N, C-alpha and C positions, 0 to 999 in steps of 0.2 A: 808130671806130677803136680807142679805149681799151678799150671793151667786148670787141671782137674779140680784142685782145691778152690781156686778162684771161681770156677764155674759153679761148684757146689755152694759156695758162699752167696753168689748172686742168686741162685735158685732158691736158697733158703731165706733170702731177704735179710741176711746178716747185717747188723749195724745197730746204732743207738737210737733208731727211730727218726733220724734226719731224713726227711722225704727226698727221694731221688728227683732230680730235675726231669721234666718230661722230655722224651726223645722226639725231636721233630719228625713229622712224616714228610715224604717227598721222594723225588727220584734219587737214585744213587749218585754220589758226588766223588770227585777226585781232588777236592780241596775241602778240608775240614778245619774248623776252629774249635778249640777246647778251652773253656774257661775253668780255672781251678779255684774252688771256693771251699769254705769249711762246711762240711766234709762231703763234697760231691763234685761232679763234673757237669758243666753246662756245655752241651754239644750243639753245634750248628746244623747237624744232620743225623739221621738215624741209620742210614744205609750208605756203605761205601761202594764205589765202582772197583772191580778187580784191576790190578795193575798198579802203576805209580800213583801215589796219593801224597799230596803236600799237606802237612798238619801244622797249624800255627797254634802254639800253646801260650796262654796268657794267665798269669796268676792274679786273679781278681780278689783273692782272699787277703787276710790280715797276718798270715804266717807263711812260712816256706812250704811249698808243695812241689811235687813232680808228677809225671805220668809215665807209666810203662805200658806199652801196647804189645799184646801177645796174640798169636794166632796158633791155636793148638799148643804144642810145646815150644814153638819158635818165637823168640822175642824179635818183634819187628823194629822197635826203636824204644828209646827211653830219653826223656828230657833230663836236664840237670835239675837239682832242687832250685826252684826259682824263688827269689824274694818277692814280697808284695809288689805288684806292678811289673815284674819281670816277664820277658817274652822270649820264645825260642821257636824256630821253625825246624821241623823234622821231615824227612823224606822216607816214605814207606813203599814196599812192593807187596801188595796184598793179593793173596790167592783167592780165587772165586769160591763162593759158597760156604766158606768157613768163617764163623763170627770172630770178630776182634774183641778181645777183652782188655779193659783198661783198669789199672789200679795205681794208687799212690803208694810209693815205697817208704815214705816217711813214717817212722815208728808210730803205730797205732791208728794211722789214718784209714787204711783199707778196712781195718776192723771196725772203725767208726762209720763205715758205709761209703767210703770214697772208692767205689768201684762202678763200672758200667760195662755194657756190652753193645757192640755195633754189629748190625747185620752186614753181610757182603753179598752183593748180587751174584747170581750164578754165572753170568757172562756179560 
């Protein structure tokens, strides 16, 4: 249910008009860096390789942020709420072909546009 709502919000372009950071093109990766900013994610890649993925999350913003990663209805991982400059490493196990949705669970941040979607290679 939550993933469906997040997908709908992403498709509708929900937010306050804060432009989304461009998603980099390139081959699928098994190591991803996510920068947390007001109110968007800066991603080091746009496509993940299925299987184990290491994610390094860094809060480059001026307030606390977190990231939750969902694939369908399954939560893959969630960071702590990180203070400015905070960093955390997460380990994921990503299924092939199903997008990974990201959102910030800090009150009002996802609604302000702090959401993103990553493609996952088929194999």
